[in-house]
N, C-alpha and C positions, 0 to 999 in steps of 0.2 A: 357679489356672488362671484365676480371674476377673480378677485383676490383669494377666495377660499379655493377655488378650482386650481389656481395657479400654485398656490401653496400645497395643495394635495399632490399636484404633479411633481413638484420640486422634492417634497419628502419621498414619494414613490420612486423617483429617480435615484435619490440618495440611498435609499434601502437596496435597490438593484445593484447599484454600483458597489455598495458594501459587501453584498452576497457575492458578486463576482470577484472582488478583491481577495476576500477570504478563500474562496475556491482556488483562485490562481495562485495564491501564497502556498496553501497546501500542496497542490500539485507540483509547484516548483521545488518546495522542500522535499517531496516524496521523491522526485527525480534526482535531486542532488544526494541524497541519502542512499538511494539505490545505486547510484554511481559509486559513491564512496565505498559501499558494501562489495561491489564488483571489484573494485581496486584492492580492497582488503582480501578478499578470497584469492585473487590472483597472485598477490605479492606476499601475503602472510600464510595462506592456506595452500599455496602452490596448484590452485585449481587453474584449469584452462577456459579461456572464454568461449572457444569453440565447442566445449562440452555443456555449455550452459544454454538451455533452451529459452529460459525466461528469467529475468530479475526485475521485480517491479515493486514499488514502494506503494503500499495500501494504508488507509487510515486504520488506526488501531487505538488501544488504550495504552498508555505508558510510551516510553522512549521519546527521543527528541521530537517535538512537534506532533506526537501521537502517531508517528509513522512505523509501520512494520514492513520489513522487506522480505518478499517471498522469492525464493530461489528455486528453480525447477531445472534439473539436468536432463539432457536428452536421452541418457542410457537408462533413466528410471523415472519417467514422467509422473507416476503415480505418487511419488513421494515429493512433498513440498517442504523445504527448509526454510526456517525463519529467523530474521535477525533484526535486532534494534540497535539503534544508536543511543547510548546514554552519555550526555555530556561530551559528544563528539567521539566516543570510543564504541566500536562496532562489537557486538556480543551476540553470541549464538542464542536463539530463544526456543529452540525446540523444532521437532518435525511432525508432519501428519502424513500417515500412510493411507491414501484414498482407496487403494485397492481392498483395504480391510473394512472400509465403510459399508454400512448396511443402509440399503435404501428405505426410506420411511414409507410406512404404509404396506410394505410386503411381509411383515411379520406373520409367521404362521401359514404363508401361502406355499403351496407345493405346485410344482407344475412342471 
């Protein structure tokens, strides 16, 4: 019985370690790609770091390691710009204007 309990604890520990490792790997890659995107915007697109409110790598479909980078500028925080890294090359992936988004569940409500 002790062998079964010990085996279970070892397997559970390995699963937890694997999950933590994957999470750490993706967070590290997201930070690296976000930094690379920031450098690209400053060096190639002539953007200023002080104009950027946020630049953050988030999980997505596509791109290197499934990372999408969201850039928000201080002068227009409602517009989020997205970039991806494909084989190490940063590419623009579109934007989303949150000021034009409609709140769910409020259709047809007047008030």
